[in-house]
PyMOL Python script that loads the backbone (N, CA, C, O; Angstrom):
from pymol import cmd

cmd.read_pdbstr("""\
ATOM      1  N   MET A   1     -16.550  -5.270   9.158  1.00  0.00           N
ATOM      2  CA  MET A   1     -15.997  -5.161   7.832  1.00  0.00           C
ATOM      3  C   MET A   1     -14.474  -5.154   7.936  1.00  0.00           C
ATOM      4  O   MET A   1     -13.908  -4.395   8.723  1.00  0.00           O
ATOM      5  N   ARG A   2     -13.818  -5.988   7.153  1.00  0.00           N
ATOM      6  CA  ARG A   2     -12.365  -6.062   7.169  1.00  0.00           C
ATOM      7  C   ARG A   2     -11.736  -5.063   6.213  1.00  0.00           C
ATOM      8  O   ARG A   2     -10.702  -4.472   6.522  1.00  0.00           O
ATOM      9  N   TRP A   3     -12.359  -4.869   5.040  1.00  0.00           N
ATOM     10  CA  TRP A   3     -11.846  -3.895   4.085  1.00  0.00           C
ATOM     11  C   TRP A   3     -12.964  -3.401   3.182  1.00  0.00           C
ATOM     12  O   TRP A   3     -14.010  -4.038   3.054  1.00  0.00           O
ATOM     13  N   CYS A   4     -12.722  -2.246   2.555  1.00  0.00           N
ATOM     14  CA  CYS A   4     -13.678  -1.726   1.587  1.00  0.00           C
ATOM     15  C   CYS A   4     -12.907  -0.958   0.519  1.00  0.00           C
ATOM     16  O   CYS A   4     -11.807  -0.461   0.758  1.00  0.00           O
ATOM     17  N   ARG A   5     -13.513  -0.873  -0.666  1.00  0.00           N
ATOM     18  CA  ARG A   5     -12.905  -0.163  -1.791  1.00  0.00           C
ATOM     19  C   ARG A   5     -13.999   0.636  -2.483  1.00  0.00           C
ATOM     20  O   ARG A   5     -15.093   0.131  -2.736  1.00  0.00           O
ATOM     21  N   VAL A   6     -13.683   1.899  -2.786  1.00  0.00           N
ATOM     22  CA  VAL A   6     -14.608   2.776  -3.484  1.00  0.00           C
ATOM     23  C   VAL A   6     -13.895   3.281  -4.733  1.00  0.00           C
ATOM     24  O   VAL A   6     -12.743   3.709  -4.664  1.00  0.00           O
ATOM     25  N   GLU A   7     -14.574   3.232  -5.867  1.00  0.00           N
ATOM     26  CA  GLU A   7     -14.009   3.725  -7.115  1.00  0.00           C
ATOM     27  C   GLU A   7     -14.889   4.831  -7.679  1.00  0.00           C
ATOM     28  O   GLU A   7     -16.116   4.783  -7.584  1.00  0.00           O
ATOM     29  N   TYR A   8     -14.235   5.829  -8.269  1.00  0.00           N
ATOM     30  CA  TYR A   8     -14.939   6.899  -8.958  1.00  0.00           C
ATOM     31  C   TYR A   8     -14.064   7.322 -10.132  1.00  0.00           C
ATOM     32  O   TYR A   8     -12.992   7.894  -9.931  1.00  0.00           O
ATOM     33  N   GLY A   9     -14.509   7.048 -11.350  1.00  0.00           N
ATOM     34  CA  GLY A   9     -13.693   7.357 -12.523  1.00  0.00           C
ATOM     35  C   GLY A   9     -12.387   6.592 -12.464  1.00  0.00           C
ATOM     36  O   GLY A   9     -12.379   5.373 -12.291  1.00  0.00           O
ATOM     37  N   ASP A  10     -11.269   7.318 -12.609  1.00  0.00           N
ATOM     38  CA  ASP A  10      -9.945   6.696 -12.561  1.00  0.00           C
ATOM     39  C   ASP A  10      -9.374   6.617 -11.155  1.00  0.00           C
ATOM     40  O   ASP A  10      -8.244   6.163 -10.976  1.00  0.00           O
ATOM     41  N   SER A  11     -10.133   7.050 -10.153  1.00  0.00           N
ATOM     42  CA  SER A  11      -9.640   7.062  -8.775  1.00  0.00           C
ATOM     43  C   SER A  11     -10.257   5.934  -7.963  1.00  0.00           C
ATOM     44  O   SER A  11     -11.399   5.536  -8.190  1.00  0.00           O
ATOM     45  N   ALA A  12      -9.481   5.428  -7.013  1.00  0.00           N
ATOM     46  CA  ALA A  12      -9.982   4.388  -6.112  1.00  0.00           C
ATOM     47  C   ALA A  12      -9.387   4.620  -4.731  1.00  0.00           C
ATOM     48  O   ALA A  12      -8.245   5.062  -4.601  1.00  0.00           O
ATOM     49  N   LEU A  13     -10.165   4.320  -3.711  1.00  0.00           N
ATOM     50  CA  LEU A  13      -9.718   4.392  -2.326  1.00  0.00           C
ATOM     51  C   LEU A  13     -10.076   3.078  -1.668  1.00  0.00           C
ATOM     52  O   LEU A  13     -11.226   2.642  -1.730  1.00  0.00           O
ATOM     53  N   MET A  14      -9.088   2.436  -1.030  1.00  0.00           N
ATOM     54  CA  MET A  14      -9.338   1.178  -0.346  1.00  0.00           C
ATOM     55  C   MET A  14      -8.816   1.301   1.075  1.00  0.00           C
ATOM     56  O   MET A  14      -7.687   1.745   1.285  1.00  0.00           O
ATOM     57  N   LEU A  15      -9.616   0.917   2.042  1.00  0.00           N
ATOM     58  CA  LEU A  15      -9.222   0.913   3.445  1.00  0.00           C
ATOM     59  C   LEU A  15      -9.320  -0.512   3.958  1.00  0.00           C
ATOM     60  O   LEU A  15     -10.266  -1.233   3.644  1.00  0.00           O
ATOM     61  N   GLU A  16      -8.337  -0.910   4.748  1.00  0.00           N
ATOM     62  CA  GLU A  16      -8.310  -2.265   5.289  1.00  0.00           C
ATOM     63  C   GLU A  16      -7.842  -2.226   6.734  1.00  0.00           C
ATOM     64  O   GLU A  16      -6.882  -1.530   7.064  1.00  0.00           O
ATOM     65  N   LYS A  17      -8.517  -2.970   7.586  1.00  0.00           N
ATOM     66  CA  LYS A  17      -8.073  -3.118   8.961  1.00  0.00           C
ATOM     67  C   LYS A  17      -6.838  -4.007   8.961  1.00  0.00           C
ATOM     68  O   LYS A  17      -6.864  -5.122   8.440  1.00  0.00           O
ATOM     69  N   THR A  18      -5.752  -3.504   9.551  1.00  0.00           N
ATOM     70  CA  THR A  18      -4.507  -4.255   9.580  1.00  0.00           C
ATOM     71  C   THR A  18      -4.676  -5.535  10.385  1.00  0.00           C
ATOM     72  O   THR A  18      -5.220  -5.518  11.488  1.00  0.00           O
ATOM     73  N   GLN A  19      -4.207  -6.637   9.827  1.00  0.00           N
ATOM     74  CA  GLN A  19      -4.313  -7.926  10.486  1.00  0.00           C
ATOM     75  C   GLN A  19      -2.981  -8.290  11.145  1.00  0.00           C
ATOM     76  O   GLN A  19      -1.922  -8.077  10.554  1.00  0.00           O
ATOM     77  N   GLY A  20      -3.025  -8.824  12.337  1.00  0.00           N
ATOM     78  CA  GLY A  20      -1.846  -9.377  12.991  1.00  0.00           C
ATOM     79  C   GLY A  20      -0.913  -8.386  13.647  1.00  0.00           C
ATOM     80  O   GLY A  20       0.056  -8.801  14.283  1.00  0.00           O
ATOM     81  N   GLU A  21      -1.161  -7.096  13.522  1.00  0.00           N
ATOM     82  CA  GLU A  21      -0.298  -6.112  14.159  1.00  0.00           C
ATOM     83  C   GLU A  21      -1.068  -5.442  15.291  1.00  0.00           C
ATOM     84  O   GLU A  21      -2.170  -4.937  15.075  1.00  0.00           O
ATOM     85  N   PRO A  22      -0.502  -5.433  16.492  1.00  0.00           N
ATOM     86  CA  PRO A  22      -1.218  -4.772  17.591  1.00  0.00           C
ATOM     87  C   PRO A  22      -1.290  -3.271  17.362  1.00  0.00           C
ATOM     88  O   PRO A  22      -0.338  -2.678  16.855  1.00  0.00           O
ATOM     89  N   PRO A  23      -2.405  -2.649  17.727  1.00  0.00           N
ATOM     90  CA  PRO A  23      -2.507  -1.190  17.583  1.00  0.00           C
ATOM     91  C   PRO A  23      -1.428  -0.488  18.405  1.00  0.00           C
ATOM     92  O   PRO A  23      -1.037  -0.954  19.475  1.00  0.00           O
ATOM     93  N   SER A  24      -0.961   0.636  17.883  1.00  0.00           N
ATOM     94  CA  SER A  24       0.023   1.448  18.594  1.00  0.00           C
ATOM     95  C   SER A  24      -0.612   2.804  18.872  1.00  0.00           C
ATOM     96  O   SER A  24      -1.772   3.040  18.536  1.00  0.00           O
ATOM     97  N   ASN A  25       0.155   3.679  19.482  1.00  0.00           N
ATOM     98  CA  ASN A  25      -0.353   5.020  19.743  1.00  0.00           C
ATOM     99  C   ASN A  25      -0.519   5.819  18.461  1.00  0.00           C
ATOM    100  O   ASN A  25      -1.288   6.780  18.417  1.00  0.00           O
ATOM    101  N   ARG A  26       0.196   5.425  17.425  1.00  0.00           N
ATOM    102  CA  ARG A  26       0.168   6.157  16.166  1.00  0.00           C
ATOM    103  C   ARG A  26      -0.198   5.207  15.033  1.00  0.00           C
ATOM    104  O   ARG A  26       0.271   4.069  14.992  1.00  0.00           O
ATOM    105  N   GLY A  27      -1.017   5.668  14.136  1.00  0.00           N
ATOM    106  CA  GLY A  27      -1.394   4.861  12.983  1.00  0.00           C
ATOM    107  C   GLY A  27      -2.058   3.560  13.359  1.00  0.00           C
ATOM    108  O   GLY A  27      -1.664   2.512  12.848  1.00  0.00           O
ATOM    109  N   PRO A  28      -3.057   3.578  14.238  1.00  0.00           N
ATOM    110  CA  PRO A  28      -3.612   2.330  14.776  1.00  0.00           C
ATOM    111  C   PRO A  28      -4.342   1.476  13.749  1.00  0.00           C
ATOM    112  O   PRO A  28      -5.515   1.705  13.451  1.00  0.00           O
ATOM    113  N   GLY A  29      -3.628   0.487  13.213  1.00  0.00           N
ATOM    114  CA  GLY A  29      -4.266  -0.527  12.391  1.00  0.00           C
ATOM    115  C   GLY A  29      -4.889  -0.047  11.103  1.00  0.00           C
ATOM    116  O   GLY A  29      -5.866  -0.640  10.647  1.00  0.00           O
ATOM    117  N   LEU A  30      -4.359   1.014  10.490  1.00  0.00           N
ATOM    118  CA  LEU A  30      -4.946   1.536   9.266  1.00  0.00           C
ATOM    119  C   LEU A  30      -3.933   1.472   8.145  1.00  0.00           C
ATOM    120  O   LEU A  30      -2.781   1.869   8.320  1.00  0.00           O
ATOM    121  N   THR A  31      -4.358   0.967   6.978  1.00  0.00           N
ATOM    122  CA  THR A  31      -3.521   0.960   5.779  1.00  0.00           C
ATOM    123  C   THR A  31      -4.187   1.831   4.731  1.00  0.00           C
ATOM    124  O   THR A  31      -5.377   1.679   4.454  1.00  0.00           O
ATOM    125  N   LEU A  32      -3.414   2.753   4.141  1.00  0.00           N
ATOM    126  CA  LEU A  32      -3.891   3.575   3.032  1.00  0.00           C
ATOM    127  C   LEU A  32      -3.276   3.019   1.752  1.00  0.00           C
ATOM    128  O   LEU A  32      -2.060   2.848   1.666  1.00  0.00           O
ATOM    129  N   TYR A  33      -4.118   2.736   0.760  1.00  0.00           N
ATOM    130  CA  TYR A  33      -3.668   2.163  -0.503  1.00  0.00           C
ATOM    131  C   TYR A  33      -3.651   3.227  -1.588  1.00  0.00           C
ATOM    132  O   TYR A  33      -4.598   4.002  -1.722  1.00  0.00           O
ATOM    133  N   PHE A  34      -2.580   3.262  -2.354  1.00  0.00           N
ATOM    134  CA  PHE A  34      -2.446   4.165  -3.478  1.00  0.00           C
ATOM    135  C   PHE A  34      -2.227   3.335  -4.737  1.00  0.00           C
ATOM    136  O   PHE A  34      -1.273   2.562  -4.825  1.00  0.00           O
ATOM    137  N   MET A  35      -3.117   3.501  -5.703  1.00  0.00           N
ATOM    138  CA  MET A  35      -2.951   2.847  -6.993  1.00  0.00           C
ATOM    139  C   MET A  35      -2.048   3.736  -7.836  1.00  0.00           C
ATOM    140  O   MET A  35      -2.237   4.952  -7.876  1.00  0.00           O
ATOM    141  N   CYS A  36      -1.077   3.144  -8.504  1.00  0.00           N
ATOM    142  CA  CYS A  36      -0.166   3.920  -9.333  1.00  0.00           C
ATOM    143  C   CYS A  36       0.084   3.179 -10.644  1.00  0.00           C
ATOM    144  O   CYS A  36      -0.279   2.011 -10.787  1.00  0.00           O
ATOM    145  N   GLU A  37       0.704   3.867 -11.594  1.00  0.00           N
ATOM    146  CA  GLU A  37       0.951   3.246 -12.894  1.00  0.00           C
ATOM    147  C   GLU A  37       1.937   2.103 -12.794  1.00  0.00           C
ATOM    148  O   GLU A  37       1.750   1.073 -13.443  1.00  0.00           O
ATOM    149  N   ASP A  38       2.993   2.258 -11.991  1.00  0.00           N
ATOM    150  CA  ASP A  38       4.039   1.238 -11.915  1.00  0.00           C
ATOM    151  C   ASP A  38       4.619   1.206 -10.504  1.00  0.00           C
ATOM    152  O   ASP A  38       5.453   2.038 -10.148  1.00  0.00           O
ATOM    153  N   ALA A  39       4.179   0.258  -9.718  1.00  0.00           N
ATOM    154  CA  ALA A  39       4.640   0.150  -8.328  1.00  0.00           C
ATOM    155  C   ALA A  39       6.129  -0.167  -8.246  1.00  0.00           C
ATOM    156  O   ALA A  39       6.795   0.234  -7.292  1.00  0.00           O
ATOM    157  N   GLU A  40       6.658  -0.884  -9.239  1.00  0.00           N
ATOM    158  CA  GLU A  40       8.094  -1.209  -9.225  1.00  0.00           C
ATOM    159  C   GLU A  40       8.930   0.060  -9.347  1.00  0.00           C
ATOM    160  O   GLU A  40       9.941   0.201  -8.659  1.00  0.00           O
ATOM    161  N   VAL A  41       8.525   0.981 -10.210  1.00  0.00           N
ATOM    162  CA  VAL A  41       9.234   2.256 -10.372  1.00  0.00           C
ATOM    163  C   VAL A  41       9.094   3.085  -9.095  1.00  0.00           C
ATOM    164  O   VAL A  41      10.075   3.655  -8.617  1.00  0.00           O
ATOM    165  N   ALA A  42       7.885   3.157  -8.540  1.00  0.00           N
ATOM    166  CA  ALA A  42       7.661   3.910  -7.296  1.00  0.00           C
ATOM    167  C   ALA A  42       8.514   3.345  -6.165  1.00  0.00           C
ATOM    168  O   ALA A  42       9.094   4.098  -5.383  1.00  0.00           O
ATOM    169  N   TYR A  43       8.588   2.002  -6.079  1.00  0.00           N
ATOM    170  CA  TYR A  43       9.412   1.344  -5.052  1.00  0.00           C
ATOM    171  C   TYR A  43      10.860   1.826  -5.148  1.00  0.00           C
ATOM    172  O   TYR A  43      11.460   2.209  -4.143  1.00  0.00           O
ATOM    173  N   GLU A  44      11.415   1.805  -6.358  1.00  0.00           N
ATOM    174  CA  GLU A  44      12.805   2.220  -6.548  1.00  0.00           C
ATOM    175  C   GLU A  44      12.998   3.696  -6.188  1.00  0.00           C
ATOM    176  O   GLU A  44      14.017   4.064  -5.605  1.00  0.00           O
ATOM    177  N   GLN A  45      12.028   4.532  -6.531  1.00  0.00           N
ATOM    178  CA  GLN A  45      12.138   5.962  -6.226  1.00  0.00           C
ATOM    179  C   GLN A  45      12.112   6.214  -4.711  1.00  0.00           C
ATOM    180  O   GLN A  45      12.900   7.012  -4.204  1.00  0.00           O
ATOM    181  N   PHE A  46      11.216   5.541  -3.996  1.00  0.00           N
ATOM    182  CA  PHE A  46      11.186   5.700  -2.534  1.00  0.00           C
ATOM    183  C   PHE A  46      12.487   5.179  -1.920  1.00  0.00           C
ATOM    184  O   PHE A  46      13.060   5.814  -1.035  1.00  0.00           O
ATOM    185  N   LYS A  47      12.943   4.031  -2.391  1.00  0.00           N
ATOM    186  CA  LYS A  47      14.166   3.418  -1.862  1.00  0.00           C
ATOM    187  C   LYS A  47      15.379   4.332  -2.096  1.00  0.00           C
ATOM    188  O   LYS A  47      16.212   4.504  -1.207  1.00  0.00           O
ATOM    189  N   GLU A  48      15.469   4.916  -3.301  1.00  0.00           N
ATOM    190  CA  GLU A  48      16.576   5.830  -3.623  1.00  0.00           C
ATOM    191  C   GLU A  48      16.593   7.049  -2.708  1.00  0.00           C
ATOM    192  O   GLU A  48      17.651   7.627  -2.457  1.00  0.00           O
ATOM    193  N   ARG A  49      15.429   7.438  -2.215  1.00  0.00           N
ATOM    194  CA  ARG A  49      15.324   8.607  -1.332  1.00  0.00           C
ATOM    195  C   ARG A  49      15.507   8.244   0.142  1.00  0.00           C
ATOM    196  O   ARG A  49      15.335   9.089   1.020  1.00  0.00           O
ATOM    197  N   GLY A  50      15.855   6.992   0.406  1.00  0.00           N
ATOM    198  CA  GLY A  50      16.158   6.582   1.768  1.00  0.00           C
ATOM    199  C   GLY A  50      14.967   6.125   2.595  1.00  0.00           C
ATOM    200  O   GLY A  50      15.102   5.920   3.801  1.00  0.00           O
ATOM    201  N   VAL A  51      13.797   5.960   1.969  1.00  0.00           N
ATOM    202  CA  VAL A  51      12.626   5.468   2.697  1.00  0.00           C
ATOM    203  C   VAL A  51      12.799   3.967   2.914  1.00  0.00           C
ATOM    204  O   VAL A  51      13.133   3.235   1.982  1.00  0.00           O
ATOM    205  N   GLN A  52      12.574   3.518   4.129  1.00  0.00           N
ATOM    206  CA  GLN A  52      12.666   2.088   4.417  1.00  0.00           C
ATOM    207  C   GLN A  52      11.364   1.414   4.001  1.00  0.00           C
ATOM    208  O   GLN A  52      10.366   1.448   4.719  1.00  0.00           O
ATOM    209  N   VAL A  53      11.404   0.808   2.830  1.00  0.00           N
ATOM    210  CA  VAL A  53      10.219   0.181   2.256  1.00  0.00           C
ATOM    211  C   VAL A  53      10.279  -1.331   2.447  1.00  0.00           C
ATOM    212  O   VAL A  53      11.358  -1.922   2.491  1.00  0.00           O
ATOM    213  N   GLY A  54       9.097  -1.950   2.561  1.00  0.00           N
ATOM    214  CA  GLY A  54       9.021  -3.400   2.619  1.00  0.00           C
ATOM    215  C   GLY A  54       9.320  -3.990   1.256  1.00  0.00           C
ATOM    216  O   GLY A  54       9.166  -3.317   0.237  1.00  0.00           O
ATOM    217  N   GLU A  55       9.747  -5.245   1.232  1.00  0.00           N
ATOM    218  CA  GLU A  55      10.036  -5.917  -0.029  1.00  0.00           C
ATOM    219  C   GLU A  55       8.780  -5.990  -0.895  1.00  0.00           C
ATOM    220  O   GLU A  55       7.697  -6.289  -0.390  1.00  0.00           O
ATOM    221  N   PRO A  56       8.916  -5.718  -2.198  1.00  0.00           N
ATOM    222  CA  PRO A  56       7.747  -5.812  -3.077  1.00  0.00           C
ATOM    223  C   PRO A  56       7.262  -7.255  -3.187  1.00  0.00           C
ATOM    224  O   PRO A  56       8.034  -8.200  -3.024  1.00  0.00           O
ATOM    225  N   PHE A  57       5.971  -7.405  -3.466  1.00  0.00           N
ATOM    226  CA  PHE A  57       5.392  -8.731  -3.647  1.00  0.00           C
ATOM    227  C   PHE A  57       4.201  -8.623  -4.580  1.00  0.00           C
ATOM    228  O   PHE A  57       3.765  -7.522  -4.916  1.00  0.00           O
ATOM    229  N   VAL A  58       3.675  -9.766  -4.998  1.00  0.00           N
ATOM    230  CA  VAL A  58       2.482  -9.804  -5.832  1.00  0.00           C
ATOM    231  C   VAL A  58       1.331 -10.306  -4.987  1.00  0.00           C
ATOM    232  O   VAL A  58       1.445 -11.339  -4.327  1.00  0.00           O
ATOM    233  N   GLY A  59       0.218  -9.577  -5.001  1.00  0.00           N
ATOM    234  CA  GLY A  59      -0.979  -9.966  -4.262  1.00  0.00           C
ATOM    235  C   GLY A  59      -2.217  -9.461  -4.973  1.00  0.00           C
ATOM    236  O   GLY A  59      -2.266  -8.301  -5.384  1.00  0.00           O
ATOM    237  N   ASN A  60      -3.216 -10.315  -5.125  1.00  0.00           N
ATOM    238  CA  ASN A  60      -4.467  -9.936  -5.797  1.00  0.00           C
ATOM    239  C   ASN A  60      -4.221  -9.354  -7.190  1.00  0.00           C
ATOM    240  O   ASN A  60      -4.843  -8.368  -7.585  1.00  0.00           O
ATOM    241  N   ASN A  61      -3.300  -9.986  -7.927  1.00  0.00           N
ATOM    242  CA  ASN A  61      -2.957  -9.545  -9.288  1.00  0.00           C
ATOM    243  C   ASN A  61      -2.411  -8.126  -9.332  1.00  0.00           C
ATOM    244  O   ASN A  61      -2.629  -7.394 -10.298  1.00  0.00           O
ATOM    245  N   MET A  62      -1.698  -7.744  -8.275  1.00  0.00           N
ATOM    246  CA  MET A  62      -1.097  -6.412  -8.187  1.00  0.00           C
ATOM    247  C   MET A  62       0.355  -6.543  -7.736  1.00  0.00           C
ATOM    248  O   MET A  62       0.684  -7.398  -6.914  1.00  0.00           O
ATOM    249  N   ASP A  63       1.230  -5.677  -8.288  1.00  0.00           N
ATOM    250  CA  ASP A  63       2.545  -5.469  -7.709  1.00  0.00           C
ATOM    251  C   ASP A  63       2.325  -4.558  -6.517  1.00  0.00           C
ATOM    252  O   ASP A  63       1.646  -3.538  -6.633  1.00  0.00           O
ATOM    253  N   VAL A  64       2.895  -4.915  -5.365  1.00  0.00           N
ATOM    254  CA  VAL A  64       2.610  -4.196  -4.122  1.00  0.00           C
ATOM    255  C   VAL A  64       3.897  -3.971  -3.325  1.00  0.00           C
ATOM    256  O   VAL A  64       4.773  -4.835  -3.297  1.00  0.00           O
ATOM    257  N   PHE A  65       4.003  -2.819  -2.685  1.00  0.00           N
ATOM    258  CA  PHE A  65       4.996  -2.603  -1.636  1.00  0.00           C
ATOM    259  C   PHE A  65       4.392  -1.643  -0.630  1.00  0.00           C
ATOM    260  O   PHE A  65       3.427  -0.943  -0.937  1.00  0.00           O
ATOM    261  N   TYR A  66       4.951  -1.608   0.562  1.00  0.00           N
ATOM    262  CA  TYR A  66       4.412  -0.719   1.588  1.00  0.00           C
ATOM    263  C   TYR A  66       5.521  -0.222   2.498  1.00  0.00           C
ATOM    264  O   TYR A  66       6.629  -0.758   2.513  1.00  0.00           O
ATOM    265  N   PHE A  67       5.197   0.805   3.248  1.00  0.00           N
ATOM    266  CA  PHE A  67       6.067   1.308   4.304  1.00  0.00           C
ATOM    267  C   PHE A  67       5.207   2.058   5.303  1.00  0.00           C
ATOM    268  O   PHE A  67       4.040   2.338   5.028  1.00  0.00           O
ATOM    269  N   LYS A  68       5.761   2.384   6.446  1.00  0.00           N
ATOM    270  CA  LYS A  68       5.033   3.171   7.443  1.00  0.00           C
ATOM    271  C   LYS A  68       5.519   4.613   7.391  1.00  0.00           C
ATOM    272  O   LYS A  68       6.717   4.885   7.321  1.00  0.00           O
ATOM    273  N   ASP A  69       4.549   5.534   7.429  1.00  0.00           N
ATOM    274  CA  ASP A  69       4.903   6.947   7.424  1.00  0.00           C
ATOM    275  C   ASP A  69       5.330   7.360   8.838  1.00  0.00           C
ATOM    276  O   ASP A  69       5.223   6.562   9.768  1.00  0.00           O
ATOM    277  N   PRO A  70       5.813   8.600   9.010  1.00  0.00           N
ATOM    278  CA  PRO A  70       6.285   9.034  10.337  1.00  0.00           C
ATOM    279  C   PRO A  70       5.239   8.938  11.447  1.00  0.00           C
ATOM    280  O   PRO A  70       5.598   8.860  12.621  1.00  0.00           O
ATOM    281  N   ASP A  71       3.947   8.943  11.095  1.00  0.00           N
ATOM    282  CA  ASP A  71       2.898   8.816  12.099  1.00  0.00           C
ATOM    283  C   ASP A  71       2.517   7.371  12.376  1.00  0.00           C
ATOM    284  O   ASP A  71       1.636   7.107  13.194  1.00  0.00           O
ATOM    285  N   GLY A  72       3.171   6.433  11.704  1.00  0.00           N
ATOM    286  CA  GLY A  72       2.900   5.029  11.951  1.00  0.00           C
ATOM    287  C   GLY A  72       1.834   4.422  11.059  1.00  0.00           C
ATOM    288  O   GLY A  72       1.495   3.249  11.222  1.00  0.00           O
ATOM    289  N   PHE A  73       1.290   5.195  10.112  1.00  0.00           N
ATOM    290  CA  PHE A  73       0.307   4.645   9.190  1.00  0.00           C
ATOM    291  C   PHE A  73       1.002   3.837   8.110  1.00  0.00           C
ATOM    292  O   PHE A  73       2.050   4.237   7.604  1.00  0.00           O
ATOM    293  N   ARG A  74       0.423   2.706   7.760  1.00  0.00           N
ATOM    294  CA  ARG A  74       0.985   1.863   6.701  1.00  0.00           C
ATOM    295  C   ARG A  74       0.466   2.380   5.356  1.00  0.00           C
ATOM    296  O   ARG A  74      -0.742   2.484   5.146  1.00  0.00           O
ATOM    297  N   LEU A  75       1.392   2.700   4.453  1.00  0.00           N
ATOM    298  CA  LEU A  75       1.063   3.185   3.119  1.00  0.00           C
ATOM    299  C   LEU A  75       1.424   2.100   2.118  1.00  0.00           C
ATOM    300  O   LEU A  75       2.563   1.634   2.085  1.00  0.00           O
ATOM    301  N   SER A  76       0.467   1.701   1.309  1.00  0.00           N
ATOM    302  CA  SER A  76       0.662   0.634   0.332  1.00  0.00           C
ATOM    303  C   SER A  76       0.513   1.218  -1.072  1.00  0.00           C
ATOM    304  O   SER A  76      -0.435   1.955  -1.344  1.00  0.00           O
ATOM    305  N   PHE A  77       1.441   0.891  -1.954  1.00  0.00           N
ATOM    306  CA  PHE A  77       1.388   1.333  -3.342  1.00  0.00           C
ATOM    307  C   PHE A  77       1.226   0.096  -4.216  1.00  0.00           C
ATOM    308  O   PHE A  77       1.939  -0.893  -4.043  1.00  0.00           O
ATOM    309  N   GLU A  78       0.279   0.158  -5.162  1.00  0.00           N
ATOM    310  CA  GLU A  78      -0.054  -1.011  -5.983  1.00  0.00           C
ATOM    311  C   GLU A  78      -0.231  -0.609  -7.438  1.00  0.00           C
ATOM    312  O   GLU A  78      -0.627   0.514  -7.752  1.00  0.00           O
ATOM    313  N   SER A  79       0.074  -1.556  -8.318  1.00  0.00           N
ATOM    314  CA  SER A  79      -0.253  -1.402  -9.733  1.00  0.00           C
ATOM    315  C   SER A  79      -0.644  -2.766 -10.291  1.00  0.00           C
ATOM    316  O   SER A  79      -0.081  -3.787  -9.897  1.00  0.00           O
ATOM    317  N   PRO A  80      -1.607  -2.781 -11.207  1.00  0.00           N
ATOM    318  CA  PRO A  80      -2.060  -4.057 -11.766  1.00  0.00           C
ATOM    319  C   PRO A  80      -0.961  -4.729 -12.582  1.00  0.00           C
ATOM    320  O   PRO A  80      -0.141  -4.059 -13.211  1.00  0.00           O
ATOM    321  N   ILE A  81      -0.954  -6.049 -12.564  1.00  0.00           N
ATOM    322  CA  ILE A  81      -0.018  -6.798 -13.394  1.00  0.00           C
ATOM    323  C   ILE A  81      -0.815  -7.526 -14.477  1.00  0.00           C
ATOM    324  O   ILE A  81      -1.996  -7.829 -14.310  1.00  0.00           O
ATOM    325  N   GLU A  82      -0.145  -7.791 -15.571  1.00  0.00           N
ATOM    326  CA  GLU A  82      -0.771  -8.513 -16.670  1.00  0.00           C
ATOM    327  C   GLU A  82      -0.636 -10.004 -16.412  1.00  0.00           C
ATOM    328  O   GLU A  82       0.452 -10.494 -16.110  1.00  0.00           O
ATOM    329  N   ILE A  83      -1.727 -10.711 -16.531  1.00  0.00           N
ATOM    330  CA  ILE A  83      -1.723 -12.159 -16.345  1.00  0.00           C
ATOM    331  C   ILE A  83      -1.990 -12.790 -17.705  1.00  0.00           C
ATOM    332  O   ILE A  83      -2.980 -12.487 -18.370  1.00  0.00           O
ATOM    333  N   SER A  84      -1.079 -13.674 -18.099  1.00  0.00           N
ATOM    334  CA  SER A  84      -1.272 -14.328 -19.402  1.00  0.00           C
ATOM    335  C   SER A  84      -1.635 -15.774 -19.255  1.00  0.00           C
ATOM    336  O   SER A  84      -1.831 -16.465 -20.255  1.00  0.00           O
TER     337      SER A  84
END
""", "prot")
cmd.dss("prot")
cmd.show_as("cartoon", "prot")
cmd.util.cbc("prot")
cmd.orient("prot")
């Protein structure tokens, strides 16, 4: 299994095996996804606090950005975008 997503009410948890990155001693190939109301606002807030975040992008109809926490785990923040 490459990824899975579980939803319960307004909450969702998605786990995905990291592709293309060799495992390290810390955070081996795991991405934690957080759904939020506005990923663009969250991106700016993390950036203002000095967190080195990856450039935002659109994927799977979501605004997305990510960064690695001190333990090496990749944390991804996403919010749905409106498609017209």
